[in-house]
N, C-alpha and C positions, 0 to 999 in steps of 0.2 A: 611075632613074642616076644623073638631076640636082644632088641632093642629095648623091651618092658623087662623083662630078664635081667638085663645090663643096668639098667635104672635101677634098680628096686635092689639091686646087690648095690649098688654105691650109696644110696641111700641107709640101707642098712650097716655097711660100714662105718659112715661117718654115724650115726647114731650108738653104735657100738665103741667110737674113738670117744665120741662125748660122754659117755656111763665111763672110760674107763678112767678119762680124763680128770671127772667130774669127782671117783670115787678116790682119785690120787691127794686131789687140790679143796674139794667142796665137802661141804656136810652132806649127810639123811637124814631125812625129818624121820623123824617119831615113826610115819605110818610105812614105814622100809618102802614105800610103792616112788617116794619122790626125793631128788637130790639137789640139792644147790651149789650153783658152782660159778666161777665167772671164765668168761672168756672173751679176749681180744679179738675175735675175727672179725667183727665189723672197725675196726681200726683205733678203737675206746678199749676199756674196761666193762664189761655189762654180765650184771650181775641176771643169769636163768633159774626158774625152778622148771626139772626135766622129770616129765611123769615116767617110768621107766617101762610100764604096761603097756600103755597108750603110745608113745613113742613121741608125743607132743613138747614141746617150752612154750614159756612165756617169759619176757623180761622184766626184771622187778626192774626200780626207778638205779640209777646206775649210783650203787653202792657197793666198791668195790672192795673194800678195808671189812665188811662185815661177813665174809665166812670164814667158819674154824667154828670149834665145838662149843666151843665159849661164848660167840655171839647169839647163835641162835640159842633161843627157849626152849626147855627142857618138852613143853609141849607141841613147841616143833612152830607154835601161831607167830612168833613173833623175834625179828631181828634187832640186836644192838648196832650203833653206829656210830663214831664222833663223828662231828663236821663243823665247822669254820664260819663262825658269825661275826658280821663286825669288822672284819680281816686281823683281828688281834684273838680272839675267843672261842674256845673250842668246846664244844658242847655233846654232849653226849643225846641220842634220837631213837627214842623206838617206833619201830618201821613194822607193818601189818604184811607178814609176808604175801598174805592171797591179793588184800587192794593196793601199797603199798604208803595208803595214808600213815605219815609223819607224827611222833608226840613228843617232844621236846621232854627228858626226862630233871634236863640241868641247867641252871641259868643266869649264871655265878661270871662276872667278869673276868674273865683269867682259863684257865685251862684246865679241864675234866677232861677225861681221857681213860684208855685202858678199861673199860667195862667186863664183867663175866656174871652172870646169872648162877644167885642161888640152885642148889638141887630143887628144890619147891617150885621155884621161877619167880617167887613172890619176891624177894631182893633183890639188888646186882650189888656188888660191890665195884669200887671204882677210881684212882688217882688222879688227885686232884692240888691246885697250889693256892686256893681259896684262904686258906690261913696267914700266905707267905713262905709257905715251905710245902715240898711234895708230900700228902701223906694219903695214906688209904683210907677210905668211909666208903660206907657201906646206908644204903637206901629202898626202901618201899618201892616198890613199882607203882601203887598204886596211890601211890601221894606220901608227903610228909617232908622232914629236914632232913637231909641229912647227916649222918653221925658219924665223927671221927673215930678212927679204932687203932692208928699205930700210924707214928713216921712226924719227929717232930727235928731235933738233930741230925736225926740220920735220915739214911736213903733207904726207904722198903721199898721192895720193885716186886713181882710176877708173883700177886696173890692169885691162890687157890683155893676154890673151896673141899671142906672133908664131902664126903660122900653125906653125909648125917646131916650138912650145913651147921653141925656146930662151934666148926672150925676152920680157921685158913693156912694155909701153909703161905710161905714167904720168903725172898732172899734180902740181906739186909745186911750194910756193914757196920752196925751201930757198937761192935766191936773192935772198930777198927778192920774188921778184912770178913770180906764179904763171906756169910753164913748163913743156915737155913731153919730158921725160926716157926713155931705155929701160935696160935693168938684163938685162945678163946673169945668167940663173937660177944657173947652176951655179956662178959667182965671185960674183955679188952688187955683183959693178961697174955704176956708172952712169954714161951719158951724157949730156946734154945735147942735144936736138936745137935747139928755140926758144931764143932772145933778141932779147924785142921788151920795152919801156915797156908795151903791152897785158898783159892777161892774154890767155892761151893754154890750151886747156883740151880736153875731152871727148875723149882719141885713139882712134881705132881704126886698124885693119891693113888696109891693101890685102890680098886673096886670094893673091898672092905674098908677100908680106913684103917687098918694097921699098920702100915705102912706108908712115908714119902720118900720117891725115887726123888733122883738127884743128880744132877752133872755135875763133876769136878775136874779141874785143870790142876791134876796131878802127874809129875812127870812132866813131856812135853806132849801128852795128848788130853780129849776130856772124856774121859771115863764114868760110865753109870754106876751108879751106888743105891742104894738104900738103908733109912733109916727106920727100925722099930721105934715108934713114938711112943709106945710103954718102958720100955725096956731103953731103951737110945742106944741100942746095938746098931751100929753099921755095918754093911756085908758090901763088898768089891761084887760086882754083875760081870762087867763086861772085860776080855783079856788088853793087856799091854798095846797093842798094837791097833787095835781101834779108837775114831773118832765119833762120838756119840752128840747127834743134834734133834732137838725136840721129841724126847722117847715119848712113851705115853701107853698108859698100863692097858692092855685090855685083861674081856670081861672074863674071864676063865684063870684072872690070879698067876697064873706060870708062865705068861708072853708078855713080853712088853715091844709094842712098837717102836720102831726108831727112824 
């Protein structure tokens, strides 16, 4: 019995380790019992679905770039990925999580990349150079033509949907300095939220849509701030001795994961 117990303990430890790694690097599907994650254990980057309750997993097609909150659809059924076509074009692909079936959402000679889901899962946003310059577009998942939202002479990046799906926060150098903006998705009208000599970047929304958090390189550190989208008032959140990377707001509104 001892060898069996020993092997069982090893298997349990391996599963626990995979779960821990998935929690750090992966995305939890909405049913709370499945985790999507990437592993290099087979010598190549492989995407897995891990069933926490039954301790089983199966392999998805080799799309290591899809793991992240913005790549998994709100209902957990689909993934967004970029793939290279014809050697020069980058297109956006919709992947069925259960079957691995793929459907191209874009098909333009050029670069379409950095897709992100709308909160209701009916649209995606992405960056494209289809009009000669990088610009922000929105596209219905069930079909239709992409609509340009922002990006002409300026560089607009890092767009994130508001929780209600009515706005996007993004960073731009349209005023010759990297600042945070919000954009009305219906009208395309953009408003600047920050105005500082330092670069402001990496926007993310609070769960209630009242604030946009962002990182600012003021002094020698990457500091964390939040700005009230109604009043425009900014607040410094972290101490001067900390460097901030990839912050995300937790659902209790008072906590930010860095």
